[in-house]
C-alpha positions as CSV (number, residue, x, y, z in Angstrom):
1,M,-15.2,-29.0,0.7
2,Q,-13.8,-26.1,1.9
3,R,-14.1,-23.5,4.7
4,L,-13.2,-19.8,5.0
5,Y,-11.0,-18.7,7.3
6,R,-8.8,-16.3,8.2
7,S,-4.7,-16.3,6.7
8,R,-2.2,-17.2,9.8
9,T,0.7,-17.1,6.8
10,D,-0.1,-14.6,3.9
11,R,-1.9,-11.3,6.3
12,I,-1.1,-8.2,6.2
13,L,-3.6,-6.6,8.5
14,G,-6.2,-9.1,9.7
15,G,-5.6,-12.5,6.8
16,V,-8.8,-11.7,5.8
17,C,-7.7,-10.9,2.0
18,G,-5.1,-13.2,2.4
19,G,-7.6,-16.1,2.7
20,L,-10.5,-15.1,0.5
21,S,-7.3,-15.5,-1.9
22,T,-6.5,-19.2,-0.7
23,Y,-10.5,-20.3,-0.9
24,A,-10.9,-18.5,-4.6
25,D,-7.2,-19.7,-5.5
26,I,-5.7,-16.7,-7.2
27,D,-3.3,-14.0,-6.1
28,P,-3.8,-12.1,-2.6
29,N,-3.1,-9.3,-4.5
30,I,-6.0,-8.9,-6.5
31,I,-7.7,-9.6,-4.3
32,R,-5.9,-5.9,-1.8
33,I,-6.5,-4.1,-5.5
34,L,-9.9,-4.9,-5.8
35,W,-10.8,-4.1,-1.8
36,V,-8.5,-0.9,-2.2
37,A,-11.2,0.0,-5.2
38,L,-14.8,-1.1,-3.8
39,T,-13.3,1.1,-0.8
40,I,-12.3,4.1,-2.9
41,I,-15.7,3.7,-5.2
42,S,-18.2,3.1,-2.5
43,V,-16.6,5.9,0.1
44,G,-15.1,3.4,2.5
45,I,-17.8,0.7,3.3
46,G,-15.0,-1.4,1.8
47,V,-13.1,-0.5,5.3
48,V,-16.8,-1.5,7.5
49,A,-16.9,-4.4,5.2
50,Y,-13.2,-5.5,6.2
51,I,-13.6,-4.9,10.0
52,V,-17.1,-7.4,9.6
53,A,-15.1,-10.1,7.8
54,W,-12.4,-10.1,10.4
55,I,-14.6,-10.3,13.0
56,L,-17.5,-13.3,12.0
57,I,-14.6,-14.8,9.5
58,P,-11.8,-17.5,11.7
59,E,-9.1,-17.7,12.0
60,E,-6.7,-21.1,10.0
61,P,-6.3,-24.1,12.2
62,E,-2.5,-23.8,13.2
63,K,-1.1,-26.9,11.5
64,S,0.4,-30.4,13.2
65,Q,3.2,-31.8,13.2
């Protein structure tokens, strides 16, 4: 079963969109565009949702070599 993590490598701010894109197996830019659209349409709720996701979603574990 796949777990949802914030991305360590594909991040612009907190890695939330990169982690969601890895989990959903889609391009991270699509997630980012949808998140911006949600923020604009909902008058800022997307920003609050992003901060909550940043706090609640754990960061991806480091890869051991």
